[in-house]
C-alpha angles and dihedrals in degrees: 000000000000124000115241129156112256130203105275111276110214128002124289108240119257114244116248123220110279096017117153116201122007128296108216136190124318126255136196114225137130094232131022111288091214093067145132115071099226095046133095121214099168130072142168125227133166098346099318141086120236132186140191103239141158111262113236138210103023134072116267126245087268093049096256116126118246096356107121129090114224137174110262124194123211104234121171092344093307128102106236119194119235131204093256113109115207103179132348092206100094095192097057125107117234135207120188135195132179122214113179106304092341122099118196120196119189116192130183140170113262122239122162097213107033112203100192095241111146117243117233095193111086094215090061095054125102111258140186127209125195125209132181125215123223110206092196096058095022090229137134119223124194111237113243113259096032143155099060127190112248099182141337098248143103118215144166095253137356123186132190135196138175118235130216092274097048096258115142119224132188136189140184142157119247137157092002093306139096114241134194140183136188135204118195096180103062097278098307095115132017135204115247114273109270131189123228108252098208113122089236095054096090118112140188123248090264101053134106140205130212132191133214135180115217133170106324095332142076122219136194122203120193136181119231124192093174117122111260098030103041111163143044122319133190133201130183139200135178119275119242140053099299127109111305115237116171115211121231113289115268118220097230093174125346139167142103111315094008107110120079134149095263114105128148115177128194134167135210130175093344095311125112125220126191132189111201139170125221130204092247097108103161140078119335097334116126108268105164118026131185113211131196128202111196122215087262092058099255115144123212129167142190132200112250097174133014127218097264091062091071091214128153148169100049118202122187128208118188117215107211094185098055097023093236136131120229111204119197120192139167111248137169116293091207131029112279094021127124124237092216089071091053125260129144132343116239132194134205127181128205138172112261086229093067109008086214104159101174129228131297131036097300126217123344109232101167120029145141103197114243100350107044119124096179114160147154107049116207126192140163130297094217121077115264123233142183087273093056107032115200127291127176132171132209138168137234106232094203103043093032094227130136118237131194141189120203127175140159118246098234096127127227109229120233120258125259114278114271099258134316126239119194135192128188124229136172104288092346146062129218118219129191125180139179121244120274121230111253121241123199093330136037114267111265101187146330123254122209125197133168141218111244087037124251127202111278112308112211116246118256122227122252089256092060095099129116095021131084116262118199123229124184112237133162118257124257099020115112113224139174115220122214123204122195132176117231122204126175092336095312119113123211128217118286131256110212131216126222114267109280132190115199115221146112095314106084125209099014127098094230144350089267095056090047092051092046092054093048093049091050093048102041103028103026095233144077119284118256124234089249092054091048090051093048094049092047091053091048095050101035108058095336097097095237128130128217091257090050090056094044091051093045130096096278097064123004090021095048117125092246092053120034106321120222091276094048095249097115120123097257092051092049094052091046091052092049091056092051091045096053105029106019089233141096115262123268113241098247094045094046093050092046097050093042087055089050093051097046089044092063106273111132122242089237091058092047089049090052090053090050088054091052097042124120090240091056093048092044092049101043107015124213109342130197118220088261092052091049092053090051090050094051093051092043097047096043104034104016093237144087118266119261113252096253094046093049093049090049094053097040089055092048091052093045087053091058101269106156116252090218091058092048090052093051092049088057097039093049095043118111093247095060094036087059095041095051097038099109093045092050092046091053093048092051094043092050093045093055105028097040099022091233141074124256121257118236091260092049092049090053090050095049095047089056090063121099097249145346086260092061089048092052092047089054091050092049090055097042124111088230093059094042091049088054099050104030117072 
């Protein structure tokens, strides 16, 4: 029979509002004609897509409506039936493979729990039909003598493939075993069905096997839900017509709850890829896995969907041009639904190098919002390319209509990352960027470059968003950094950082931004040009560090802060708090009394008010002059007064000398200024750099550090400080 395009039989369905993908013609069949999961019913030849589909609208060759499988051709976005009959048994399940100009179509009766009992009725047996393609007329012709009987059995799923020598192989699961056959004469004759003899090749009644030719080998993968070897197993043998010896079974993926009757195998460049579904259908457990077998026989796998997604029936298409994997699954059409009942078809794309598909359901490619029950995707065995694009079919099990999705492979690049934040360090920069929006494929990694250029910067994984990444860069050279998302070989536009100059002023972008922030924090104003110049000279080539500059005369040592000799107003108020209450100031009290001091009230008057305060009375109770002298010596020096000193001061107080004045003479003396220096430094640094005062525990921690410079370095590198100064 010769393929020719016929007038369309039956009406193409009208698209409903919100449809994604294309609803095609109706069919009449007891079960979806696009099953089963391991099989392929779509192929590409000579510039066009073809599919094995039930013909609609006219009686079949046996007089039954809609019961014949024909070759359909995708023409102008519509599946058009041809005159080429594939199988007049409308309830069979078909698997097709193209080898050069030969098309092989295997068809079998479907039974979910194959018993292995031989069928005596010819119409129930598994058959293969061979067609040849004429590129001149663009027609398929059935080869004389076909179809041929392959075996006498019914099964859940049988797959075929053609190896590197032209031999045709088949495999299926039946009666708790894994079977195979081979034809070395183009499908005319077949070896007797034989079971794998490996101890692991025992299956449950609800398992499947699938076959793939790759390189110079042939492989069979089977699911196994039996206790003791739960999972997915793989066995190989050499291609060709020689004696068949299957290698020991490889445990591709095993474990409790792993095995299920969902296997879809593909091959590319000698490697094998498998999309499988487990029985772990809840939470974050791996539900759909994509596995890779390298040419050296090493298996790796990644999770494409977790249990909570309620997805099922994975089908894998390998893009040889862009070296990506497109994964199609059935998922819920509405929230809370289950893909196993039909719903929408989703797609994710990942580089073959990582098979990182990303989270979520992915992109809807076939959907009828709210009511769709689309299921059982079927694609092609052969890899897809830029020349072919991708085409898959599915079926709505309620409306009994075919659906399809077809798209070119010209990839849409990802977007630019969502903003770049940069910090400078000594000999390094720290970059943080927001995630880019994926285009046609999931984002594989992020690429960082710099202007002026740096030696090669390693790529960062797709997960490297929202946290700072460190890049080595020489000090004192201003650079702009560019971050781009890369997906399946396509690179998106760059998001650029602000100019940044690494140096001894972590985490600032330059000496100017460092100086501006310190002037704002310590002096309450913008930095002058002279201050910026002075700081730049100190940090770039001047041998000074950021803590050195902060503790110098411009900021901490400024007259309005502590002064170089420690007699500035903020140092005096801080010392008074430690002298009276043995604690660091509270923020509101500190700011209030500092305002009083700089507003003209004397330190002695403030000290007197401290001595009369409710906190002082509550803490120490009523004190005699003798008791007060003891308190001053104890609080400030940690010792009792010497007899002569005590007599002197008690007499002074008894004579009317103010207690507040006595306290300030001690707190401002050189002995206590030196003794309390680190505590005062910590209070002032916290107040200005962190905009708060240290707690008692924080003060203890800071005083245990080697120096105030170490303390400042830690603050500069802290998340709290960065969070304050970086938007």
